[in-house]
N, C-alpha and C positions, 0 to 999 in steps of 0.2 A: 848819319848824315849821308845824303845822296848828292854826289858831286857831278851828276850828269847834267846835260843841257839839251833835253829832248825838243822835238819839233813843236810840241804844244807850248813851250815856253818862249818860242821865238816870235817876235812881233812882226807880223806880215800884213795886217789889215791896213789898206790905204786910208780908210776912213779914220781909224784910230790914230794913225801917224799924223794926219792932217789936224785932228783934234788936239793932239799933243802940242803941235807947234802953234796953234791958234789960241788954245785956252789953258794949256798946261803951265805949271810953275817950273822954273829953272834956276839952277845955280851951277857954279863951276869951280873946279880945282884944277889948275893947269896940269896937264894939257887936255883935260876932258870937260865938256859941258854936258849936263844931264837935264833932260826934260822929263817931267813925270805928271801923271794924273792918277788918282785912286779909281779903281774899277770895281764896281760892286758885284757883278754877276760872273766874275772870272774864276776859273778853276785854279789857275796859276798866275804868278806875276810874269808878265811877258816883257822881254827886252829886245831892243833893236840897236844896231851899231852902224855908224857911218863915218867915212873919212872923205873930206871934200876933194874933188878932182882939181879944184883951183890950186890947192896947196901941194898936191902930190900927183904929178902927171902920169907916172907909171903905175899901172894896175898892180904890179908886183908889190910896190911899196904900200899902196892902199890896203891890199889884202893882208899883208903882214901885220900892219897896225891893227886892223880889224880882228885878226886872229889873236893878237896879244890882248886886246880889250876883252874879247869873248872868254879867253882863258882866265884872266884875272877876275872877271865877273863870275864865272863858273865856280871858282874856288871860294868866292866871298858871299855868294847868294844865300847861304844858310843863315847868315847874320840877318839878312833882310826878312827871311821867312820866319825866323824864330822870335823876332822882336815883338811882332803884333800880328793879328789876324788879317790885316789889310792886304789887299792885292793891288798891284800897281801895273800900269803900262809905262814902261821906262824906255827912253831913247838916249843913247850915249853918242855924243858927237865929238870927234877929235878936233881940237882947235889949234893945236901946235903947228908950227911951220916946218919943223924938221923931225926926222925920226928920232925917238928917244929910246933908251934902254927899257927892257921889260920891267925892271925893278921900279923905275919912276912911274910907269903906267900903272903898275900894281899898287903902289902907295897912294896914288891919286884915286884909283878906283875904290880902294879900301876906305879912304876918308869920305868919299861921296856916298858909299853905301851906308856907312855909319850915320851920316847926316840925314839920310832918308828916314 
């Protein structure tokens, strides 16, 4: 198992992100909401992460939460890749109002990835 999170697996395309929010399916497990669409011609499953500025004014807090979400995704993504041959474009949005511990974020991420 490769636990890395290289650039090729990071969701950066503005067009794909807009498509995710307009046509993608979504579900949530507090404190994370996930948007996803299957992508046919992709090499890897790509993932993006966001924390709204409305809920966390300080960039330090937003960056810490994004780091925690990326880390929990990085450790759980092997489940997503081994289950089936499908590749996805996934966007994780933090919907909580306050900072939570890493363990709570990790359990939410784990259940979301298993649900995918």
